[in-house]
C-alpha positions as CSV (number, residue, x, y, z in Angstrom):
1,X,25.3,-14.1,-30.4
2,X,22.5,-12.5,-28.4
3,X,23.0,-12.4,-24.6
4,X,20.7,-14.6,-22.5
5,X,17.6,-12.6,-21.4
6,X,18.7,-12.4,-17.8
7,X,22.0,-10.8,-18.8
8,X,20.5,-8.3,-21.2
9,X,20.8,-4.6,-20.2
10,X,17.7,-3.1,-18.6
11,X,17.1,-0.8,-21.6
12,X,17.0,-3.8,-23.9
13,X,14.5,-5.6,-21.8
14,X,12.4,-2.5,-21.5
15,X,12.5,-1.9,-25.3
16,X,11.3,-5.4,-25.9
17,X,8.4,-5.0,-23.5
18,X,7.2,-1.7,-25.0
19,X,7.5,-3.0,-28.5
20,X,5.5,-6.2,-27.8
21,X,2.7,-4.4,-26.0
22,X,2.5,-1.7,-28.7
23,X,1.6,-4.4,-31.2
24,X,-1.8,-4.8,-29.6
25,X,-4.4,-2.1,-30.5
26,X,-5.8,-1.8,-27.0
27,X,-2.4,-1.6,-25.4
28,X,-0.7,0.6,-28.0
29,X,-2.6,3.7,-26.7
30,X,-1.7,2.9,-23.1
31,X,2.0,2.6,-24.0
32,X,1.8,6.0,-25.7
33,X,0.3,7.4,-22.5
34,X,2.9,5.6,-20.4
35,X,5.8,7.1,-22.3
36,X,4.2,10.6,-22.1
37,X,3.7,10.2,-18.3
38,X,7.1,8.8,-17.5
39,X,8.0,5.4,-16.2
40,X,10.7,3.3,-14.4
41,X,11.0,-0.4,-15.0
42,X,13.4,-2.5,-12.9
43,X,14.3,-6.1,-13.3
44,X,15.5,-7.6,-10.0
45,X,16.8,-11.1,-10.3
46,X,14.5,-12.4,-7.6
47,X,11.3,-11.1,-6.2
48,X,7.6,-10.8,-7.1
49,X,6.4,-11.9,-10.5
50,X,5.3,-8.3,-11.2
51,X,4.5,-5.1,-9.3
52,X,3.1,-1.8,-10.1
53,X,3.5,0.9,-7.5
54,X,0.5,3.3,-7.8
55,X,1.8,6.8,-8.4
56,X,-1.3,8.1,-6.7
57,X,0.3,7.1,-3.4
58,X,3.9,7.7,-4.5
59,X,3.8,11.4,-3.5
60,X,6.9,11.5,-1.4
61,X,8.2,14.5,-3.3
62,X,5.0,16.5,-2.7
63,X,6.4,17.5,0.7
64,X,4.9,20.9,1.1
65,X,1.3,22.1,1.1
66,X,2.0,24.2,-2.0
67,X,3.2,21.2,-4.0
68,X,0.3,19.1,-2.8
69,X,-2.2,21.7,-3.8
70,X,-0.5,22.2,-7.2
71,X,-0.8,18.5,-7.9
72,X,-4.3,18.2,-6.6
73,X,-5.4,21.1,-8.8
74,X,-3.7,19.7,-11.9
75,X,-1.1,22.4,-12.2
76,X,2.1,20.4,-12.2
77,X,4.3,22.8,-14.2
78,X,6.1,20.0,-16.0
79,X,5.6,16.3,-16.0
80,X,9.4,16.0,-16.5
81,X,10.4,17.9,-13.4
82,X,11.9,16.2,-10.3
83,X,8.6,16.4,-8.4
84,X,6.5,14.7,-11.0
85,X,5.3,11.2,-10.2
86,X,6.4,8.2,-12.4
87,X,4.8,4.9,-13.2
88,X,7.0,2.4,-11.4
89,X,7.2,-1.3,-12.4
90,X,9.1,-4.3,-11.1
91,X,9.5,-7.5,-13.1
92,X,11.4,-10.6,-12.1
93,X,14.3,-11.2,-14.5
94,X,14.8,-14.8,-13.6
95,X,11.3,-15.7,-14.8
96,X,12.3,-14.9,-18.4
97,X,11.1,-12.9,-21.3
98,X,7.8,-14.6,-21.9
99,X,6.5,-14.4,-18.4
100,X,7.6,-10.8,-18.1
101,X,5.9,-9.9,-21.4
102,X,2.6,-11.3,-20.1
103,X,3.0,-9.8,-16.7
104,X,3.9,-6.4,-18.1
105,X,0.5,-6.3,-19.9
106,X,-1.2,-7.0,-16.5
107,X,0.9,-4.2,-14.8
108,X,0.2,-1.7,-17.6
109,X,-3.5,-2.1,-16.8
110,X,-2.8,-1.1,-13.2
111,X,-1.1,2.0,-14.5
112,X,-4.2,2.8,-16.6
113,X,-6.5,2.1,-13.7
114,X,-4.4,4.3,-11.5
115,X,-4.6,7.2,-14.0
116,X,-8.4,6.8,-14.0
117,X,-8.5,7.0,-10.3
118,X,-10.0,3.5,-9.8
119,X,-8.1,2.9,-6.6
120,X,-9.8,5.9,-5.0
121,X,-6.8,6.7,-2.9
122,X,-6.9,10.3,-1.7
123,X,-4.0,12.7,-1.8
124,X,-3.0,13.8,1.6
125,X,-3.6,17.4,2.5
126,X,-1.5,18.6,5.5
127,X,-3.3,18.0,8.8
128,X,-6.5,16.7,7.2
129,X,-8.0,13.3,7.7
130,X,-9.3,12.6,4.2
131,X,-12.5,11.0,3.0
132,X,-11.7,7.5,1.8
133,X,-13.2,4.0,1.2
134,X,-14.1,1.7,4.0
135,X,-12.1,-1.5,4.1
136,X,-14.9,-3.7,2.4
137,X,-15.1,-1.2,-0.4
138,X,-11.4,-0.9,-0.9
139,X,-11.1,-4.7,-1.1
140,X,-13.9,-4.8,-3.6
141,X,-12.3,-2.1,-5.8
142,X,-8.9,-3.8,-5.5
143,X,-10.2,-7.2,-6.6
144,X,-12.1,-5.6,-9.5
145,X,-8.9,-4.0,-10.8
146,X,-7.0,-7.3,-10.5
147,X,-9.7,-9.2,-12.3
148,X,-9.9,-6.7,-15.1
149,X,-6.1,-6.4,-15.4
150,X,-5.7,-10.2,-15.7
151,X,-8.6,-10.6,-18.1
152,X,-7.1,-8.0,-20.4
153,X,-3.6,-9.5,-20.2
154,X,-5.0,-12.9,-21.3
155,X,-7.1,-11.5,-24.1
156,X,-4.3,-9.3,-25.4
157,X,-1.8,-12.2,-25.2
158,X,-4.2,-14.3,-27.3
159,X,-4.6,-11.5,-29.9
160,X,-0.8,-11.1,-30.1
161,X,-0.4,-14.9,-30.5
162,X,-2.8,-14.7,-33.5
163,X,-0.5,-12.1,-35.0
164,X,2.5,-14.4,-34.6
165,X,3.8,-12.7,-31.4
166,X,3.9,-15.7,-29.1
167,X,5.8,-14.5,-26.1
168,X,3.0,-13.1,-23.9
169,X,0.8,-16.2,-24.5
170,X,3.6,-18.6,-23.7
171,X,4.2,-16.5,-20.6
172,X,0.5,-16.9,-19.6
173,X,0.7,-20.7,-20.1
174,X,3.9,-20.9,-18.1
175,X,2.4,-19.0,-15.2
176,X,1.5,-21.0,-12.1
177,X,-1.1,-18.3,-11.3
178,X,-2.7,-17.8,-14.7
179,X,-2.3,-20.9,-16.8
180,X,-5.7,-22.2,-15.9
181,X,-7.4,-19.0,-16.9
182,X,-5.4,-19.0,-20.2
183,X,-6.4,-22.6,-20.9
184,X,-10.0,-21.7,-20.3
185,X,-9.8,-18.8,-22.7
186,X,-8.1,-20.8,-25.3
187,X,-11.0,-23.2,-25.2
188,X,-14.0,-20.8,-25.2
189,X,-12.8,-17.3,-26.1
190,X,-15.2,-16.0,-23.5
191,X,-13.8,-12.9,-21.7
192,X,-16.8,-12.7,-19.4
193,X,-16.2,-16.2,-18.2
194,X,-12.5,-15.4,-17.5
195,X,-13.4,-12.3,-15.6
196,X,-15.8,-14.3,-13.4
197,X,-13.4,-17.2,-13.1
198,X,-10.8,-14.9,-11.7
199,X,-13.0,-14.3,-8.7
200,X,-13.4,-18.0,-8.2
201,X,-9.7,-18.8,-8.3
202,X,-7.4,-20.1,-5.6
203,X,-5.5,-16.8,-5.6
204,X,-8.4,-14.7,-4.4
205,X,-7.7,-15.0,-0.7
206,X,-4.1,-13.8,-1.4
207,X,-5.4,-10.6,-3.1
208,X,-7.9,-10.0,-0.3
209,X,-5.1,-10.2,2.2
210,X,-2.8,-8.0,0.1
211,X,-5.6,-5.4,-0.3
212,X,-6.1,-5.4,3.5
213,X,-2.4,-4.8,4.1
214,X,-2.3,-1.9,1.6
215,X,-5.4,-0.4,3.3
216,X,-3.8,-0.6,6.7
217,X,-0.6,1.1,5.3
218,X,-2.4,4.0,3.7
219,X,-4.9,4.6,6.6
220,X,-1.9,4.6,9.0
221,X,-0.5,7.4,6.9
222,X,-3.8,9.3,7.2
223,X,-3.6,9.0,11.0
224,X,0.0,10.2,11.0
225,X,-1.0,13.1,8.8
226,X,-3.8,14.1,11.1
227,X,-3.0,12.7,14.5
228,X,-5.7,14.7,16.3
229,X,-8.5,13.1,14.3
230,X,-11.2,11.8,16.5
231,X,-13.0,8.5,16.2
232,X,-16.1,10.3,15.0
233,X,-14.1,12.2,12.3
234,X,-12.6,9.0,11.1
235,X,-16.0,7.3,10.9
236,X,-17.5,10.2,9.0
237,X,-14.6,10.1,6.5
238,X,-15.5,6.6,5.4
239,X,-17.2,6.0,2.1
240,X,-19.0,3.0,0.7
241,X,-18.3,2.1,-3.0
242,X,-21.1,0.7,-5.2
243,X,-19.0,-1.2,-7.7
244,X,-20.8,-0.1,-10.9
245,X,-19.6,3.5,-10.0
246,X,-16.1,2.4,-11.1
247,X,-17.4,1.9,-14.7
248,X,-18.3,5.6,-14.9
249,X,-14.6,6.4,-14.7
250,X,-13.7,4.3,-17.7
251,X,-13.8,6.0,-21.1
252,X,-16.5,4.4,-23.4
253,X,-14.0,3.6,-26.1
254,X,-11.8,1.7,-23.7
255,X,-14.7,-0.1,-21.9
256,X,-14.5,-3.9,-22.6
257,X,-17.8,-5.4,-23.6
258,X,-17.8,-7.9,-20.8
259,X,-17.8,-5.2,-18.1
260,X,-21.0,-3.7,-19.5
261,X,-23.3,-6.6,-18.8
262,X,-22.1,-7.9,-15.4
263,X,-24.6,-8.9,-12.8
264,X,-23.5,-6.7,-9.9
265,X,-25.8,-8.5,-7.6
266,X,-23.6,-11.6,-8.0
267,X,-22.0,-12.1,-4.5
268,X,-18.7,-13.2,-6.0
269,X,-17.8,-9.5,-6.5
270,X,-18.2,-8.6,-2.9
271,X,-17.7,-11.8,-0.9
272,X,-14.7,-12.0,1.5
273,X,-13.1,-15.5,1.6
274,X,-10.0,-14.6,3.8
275,X,-11.0,-15.0,7.4
276,X,-8.6,-12.4,8.7
277,X,-9.8,-9.8,6.3
278,X,-13.4,-10.7,7.1
279,X,-12.7,-10.1,10.8
280,X,-10.9,-6.8,10.2
281,X,-13.9,-5.6,8.2
282,X,-16.2,-6.6,11.0
283,X,-14.0,-4.8,13.6
284,X,-14.1,-1.6,11.4
285,X,-17.9,-1.8,11.3
286,X,-18.1,-2.4,15.0
287,X,-15.9,0.6,15.7
288,X,-17.4,3.1,13.2
289,X,-20.8,1.5,12.5
290,X,-21.9,0.3,9.1
291,X,-20.8,2.7,6.4
292,X,-23.7,3.8,4.1
293,X,-22.3,7.1,2.7
294,X,-21.8,6.5,-1.0
295,X,-20.6,10.0,-1.8
296,X,-17.3,8.8,-3.3
297,X,-17.0,12.1,-5.2
298,X,-15.9,13.5,-1.9
299,X,-12.6,11.6,-2.2
300,X,-9.9,13.9,-3.4
301,X,-8.0,11.3,-5.4
302,X,-4.3,11.7,-6.0
303,X,-4.7,11.3,-9.8
304,X,-7.4,13.8,-10.9
305,X,-9.1,12.7,-14.1
306,X,-8.3,16.1,-15.6
307,X,-4.6,15.3,-15.2
308,X,-5.2,12.2,-17.3
309,X,-7.3,14.1,-19.8
310,X,-4.6,16.8,-20.1
311,X,-2.0,14.1,-20.9
312,X,-4.2,12.8,-23.7
313,X,-4.7,16.3,-25.1
314,X,-1.0,17.0,-25.1
315,X,-0.4,14.4,-27.8
């Protein structure tokens, strides 16, 4: 008799997730890249529904200027060595196999986004205050990644259901957060509508707040890394993101059709509904003036695109 899901060994839970995700054509390639890159999946009994820890900020082993420079230049000698980053996932065991299967699809998308550098989080160079996004831009990018990840998770769950693999779809329908979007997609099969509906959902304020907390954490690390940075230097380091620039980072063959025709003038993509985050953005603008520098290519991201391309070429 098979063990209940919650009692199954971690390796069995992991194998199930990888096998399910590999049955979808869009995700099969991502699983291949995930395995090549290296990963760690943990299943705490309680905790968040799902979590991906961006490896672009998990650089605790890059503790010398030489290692930082090697990583930034794409010359990590071996992705299997002790200093190589890993994709780290956390899924809640008590929520069961179906919810975890759906959530894993969502979290894999965050791994993919991270590999493409869509979070635009700079790698720290010792003593340097780096160019990085202003808070408004960071929130905008964060919400885009969340909306895209959840839309893909729902679409893939439906495709798997049509192949007779029901777990991820059942997980979506069981989710307090995403069942409404899943029901909408079940009715109209319109991915564009799902992407836009994500922005109109009750969860939006939570993600704005979470993005703000992440931003404070990473900018605190910039200040600790360069404690002598002046107010002017910090202000000059800020960059404004024009959201369509994110699409340039996505390979054409992996670009979902619904992202190609979005109306980027739609205020839903840039509005802030959380009052605390709105106030924090205003305070940043008051302190450093309105950021109008759109040169995001100045941001030395922790996951260079050529590292991603090298991984693909290695196969």
